[in-house]
C-alpha positions as CSV (number, residue, x, y, z in Angstrom):
1,M,79.8,136.2,56.0
2,Q,78.6,134.9,52.8
3,T,76.7,131.4,52.5
4,V,77.6,128.9,49.6
5,S,75.4,126.1,49.0
6,D,75.2,124.5,52.4
7,I,78.4,126.2,54.0
8,T,78.9,129.9,55.7
9,I,82.2,131.6,54.4
10,L,83.9,133.8,57.1
11,D,87.1,136.0,56.7
12,E,87.7,137.0,60.7
13,P,87.5,135.7,64.2
14,E,85.1,136.6,66.6
15,V,86.3,137.3,70.4
16,D,84.1,138.3,73.3
17,L,85.2,139.0,77.0
18,I,82.8,136.7,79.0
19,D,84.3,137.2,82.6
20,Y,86.8,138.5,84.4
21,M,88.4,139.0,88.0
22,G,90.3,141.8,89.4
23,T,91.3,145.5,88.1
24,D,94.5,147.3,88.1
25,A,94.4,148.0,91.7
26,D,94.3,144.5,92.5
27,I,97.6,144.0,90.8
28,C,98.7,146.7,92.9
29,D,97.4,145.3,96.2
30,A,99.2,142.2,95.4
31,A,102.3,143.8,95.2
32,R,101.9,146.0,98.3
33,V,101.1,143.2,100.5
34,S,105.2,142.3,100.2
35,T,105.5,145.5,102.4
36,N,102.2,146.4,104.0
37,A,100.3,143.2,104.9
38,N,96.5,143.7,104.9
39,V,96.5,147.4,103.7
40,T,94.6,148.3,100.5
41,I,95.8,151.8,99.0
42,S,93.7,153.0,96.3
43,D,95.3,156.0,94.3
44,I,95.5,156.0,90.6
45,A,98.9,158.6,90.0
46,K,100.6,155.9,92.9
47,D,99.1,152.9,91.2
48,R,100.5,154.1,87.9
49,G,103.9,154.5,88.9
50,L,103.9,151.2,90.8
51,I,102.8,148.9,88.0
52,N,105.4,150.6,86.0
53,Y,107.9,149.7,88.6
54,L,106.7,146.3,88.6
55,M,106.9,145.9,84.7
56,E,110.2,147.8,84.2
57,H,111.9,145.4,86.8
58,K,110.2,142.0,86.0
59,H,108.2,141.8,89.1
60,G,105.9,139.4,87.5
61,S,103.7,137.6,89.8
62,P,101.4,140.2,90.7
63,F,99.9,140.6,87.2
64,E,98.6,136.8,88.2
65,H,96.3,137.8,90.8
66,N,93.4,138.3,88.0
67,S,91.5,136.1,85.6
68,M,90.0,137.4,82.1
69,K,87.5,134.5,80.4
70,F,87.5,135.0,76.6
71,Y,85.0,133.3,74.0
72,V,87.2,132.8,70.8
73,K,85.6,131.6,67.6
74,A,88.7,130.9,64.7
75,P,89.9,128.4,62.2
76,I,90.9,125.3,63.8
77,F,94.6,126.2,62.4
78,V,94.7,129.0,64.6
79,F,93.7,127.1,67.7
80,R,96.8,124.9,66.9
81,E,98.9,127.7,67.1
82,F,96.9,129.3,70.2
83,H,97.3,126.1,72.4
84,R,101.1,126.4,72.4
85,H,100.6,129.0,74.9
86,R,100.1,126.7,78.0
87,I,101.1,128.7,81.1
88,G,98.4,130.8,82.5
89,F,96.4,129.4,80.0
90,S,93.4,126.9,80.3
91,Y,91.0,125.9,77.6
92,N,87.9,124.3,76.4
93,E,87.3,123.3,73.0
94,M,84.0,122.5,71.0
95,S,84.3,118.7,70.5
96,G,83.9,117.2,67.0
97,R,83.5,113.8,68.6
98,Y,80.4,114.6,70.6
99,T,78.7,117.3,68.5
100,E,78.1,118.1,64.7
101,L,80.6,121.0,64.0
102,P,78.7,124.2,62.3
103,A,79.3,124.4,58.8
104,D,81.5,128.1,59.2
105,F,84.7,127.8,57.1
106,Y,87.4,130.8,56.5
107,V,88.6,132.2,53.4
108,P,91.1,134.8,53.4
109,S,89.8,138.6,52.9
110,L,91.3,140.9,50.3
111,K,93.3,142.5,53.0
112,R,95.1,139.2,53.9
113,P,98.4,139.2,52.0
114,L,98.9,136.2,49.9
115,V,102.8,136.2,48.8
116,N,105.4,135.8,50.9
117,F,108.3,138.0,50.1
118,G,110.9,136.2,52.4
119,T,111.9,132.7,53.0
120,S,110.2,129.5,54.4
121,A,112.3,129.8,57.4
122,R,111.8,134.0,57.7
123,P,108.3,134.4,55.9
124,E,107.4,138.3,55.0
125,Y,104.0,139.4,54.2
126,R,102.9,142.4,53.1
127,L,100.2,144.2,50.9
128,P,100.3,144.8,47.2
129,Q,102.0,148.1,46.1
130,G,101.1,149.8,43.0
131,E,98.8,148.9,40.4
132,E,100.5,145.9,38.9
133,E,100.7,144.0,42.3
134,I,96.9,145.0,43.5
135,N,96.0,143.5,40.2
136,E,98.0,140.2,40.9
137,H,96.9,140.1,44.6
138,A,93.1,140.5,43.2
139,R,93.9,137.5,40.8
140,L,95.7,135.2,43.4
141,H,92.6,136.0,45.9
142,M,89.9,135.0,43.1
143,I,91.8,131.5,43.0
144,V,92.2,131.2,46.8
145,N,88.6,131.9,47.0
146,T,87.4,129.5,44.4
147,D,89.8,126.4,45.4
148,F,89.0,127.1,49.3
149,I,85.1,127.0,48.9
150,D,85.6,124.2,46.4
151,V,87.2,121.8,48.8
152,Y,85.2,123.0,51.9
153,T,82.2,122.1,50.0
154,F,83.2,118.5,48.8
155,A,84.6,117.9,52.4
156,W,81.2,119.1,54.1
157,E,79.4,116.8,51.8
158,K,81.2,113.9,52.6
159,Y,80.9,114.6,56.3
160,K,77.2,115.2,56.3
161,H,77.3,111.9,54.0
162,M,78.8,109.9,56.5
163,L,76.9,111.0,59.5
164,S,73.5,110.5,57.4
165,E,74.9,106.8,57.2
166,G,75.4,106.4,61.2
167,I,79.0,106.7,60.9
168,A,80.4,108.1,64.4
169,K,81.2,111.5,64.3
170,E,84.7,111.4,65.6
171,V,85.5,109.3,62.4
172,A,83.2,111.4,60.1
173,R,85.2,114.7,61.2
174,D,88.5,113.5,59.8
175,V,87.7,114.6,56.3
176,L,87.2,118.3,57.4
177,P,90.0,120.9,56.8
178,V,91.9,122.8,59.3
179,G,89.8,126.0,57.8
180,I,86.6,125.1,59.6
181,Y,86.0,127.4,62.4
182,S,85.8,125.8,66.3
183,Q,85.0,127.5,69.2
184,M,86.5,127.5,72.7
185,Y,86.7,129.6,75.9
186,V,90.2,130.6,76.7
187,T,91.1,131.5,80.6
188,C,94.2,133.7,81.5
189,N,95.5,136.4,83.7
190,A,97.1,139.5,82.8
191,R,100.8,138.1,82.9
192,S,100.2,135.2,80.5
193,L,97.9,137.4,78.3
194,M,100.7,140.1,77.7
195,H,103.3,137.4,76.7
196,F,100.6,136.0,74.3
197,L,100.3,139.5,73.0
198,S,103.9,140.4,72.5
199,L,104.4,137.1,70.4
200,R,101.2,137.3,68.1
201,I,100.8,140.8,67.4
202,E,103.5,142.4,65.0
203,D,104.3,146.0,66.3
204,L,107.6,147.3,65.3
205,S,107.9,149.3,67.9
206,A,108.1,146.6,70.5
207,R,111.5,146.0,71.9
208,Y,111.5,142.2,70.4
209,P,109.0,142.7,67.2
210,S,107.5,139.4,66.5
211,H,105.9,138.4,63.1
212,P,103.1,136.1,63.8
213,L,100.7,134.3,61.5
214,Y,98.1,137.1,60.2
215,E,94.9,134.8,61.3
216,I,96.2,134.6,64.8
217,Q,97.2,138.2,65.1
218,Q,93.4,138.8,64.1
219,V,92.6,137.1,67.0
220,A,95.0,138.8,69.3
221,L,94.4,142.4,68.0
222,K,90.8,141.5,69.4
223,M,91.9,140.2,72.7
224,E,94.0,143.3,73.4
225,E,91.4,145.8,73.2
226,L,89.6,144.3,75.5
227,F,92.7,144.1,78.0
228,K,93.3,147.7,77.2
229,N,89.6,148.4,78.4
230,Q,89.7,146.2,81.4
231,F,93.2,147.0,82.9
232,P,94.2,150.2,81.5
233,I,97.2,151.4,83.6
234,T,98.7,148.0,83.1
235,Y,98.1,148.0,79.2
236,A,99.9,151.4,79.2
237,M,102.7,150.6,81.0
238,F,102.9,147.2,78.6
239,I,103.1,149.5,75.9
240,K,105.6,151.8,77.7
241,N,108.0,149.2,78.3
242,G,108.4,147.9,74.7
243,R,105.4,145.2,74.9
244,V,107.5,142.8,76.9
245,A,105.8,140.9,79.7
246,P,107.2,141.2,83.2
């Protein structure tokens, strides 16, 4: 994080698990009620086998009997991709109509690839290799850093000027770029989250590898770690079955 003039520059998202309901055992209970109503069985070995069976044979509904509520702070352009995930997701985002937005803006870090080696239809990004590419990457990053900050500073000054003149927040916000950070609560279940992770994380070991936008992957990686901690058996079987949601 760095502060430039009146704005704050950030280069990664913030993700926290605010609340949750359910565990791996609840997923198993939801499945077992089909054949053994009102009986709860708790056995880690059996739970592991059952969850693997459910995942492998696409019995997805038991994975919906739980909930995770995340706090996500990320650039608005990331949220626009996030909101494409509609089934099993609920969102509430900070509103620029009703509140003055924080002066937090995104600038890519040196870890973010900048050059597309693929096509517009199939973009491919990788970190620089060799001294020549590393030097070129550093040069391009300096351009990106300077140009982003120049635009953000100008836009923020105009935004604040309009607010000071009494112009409504919902009008003044229109000058702000999509690189400004927003905040939202995201609530989903394990099934919908696994679908999100399968699409928003690049993992070449996956059955169907995806090539997501770098910035939304940074959000997804943080969510995956929280999911792994809360539902360790479900997560392990998700990985075992090629990162395919049931």
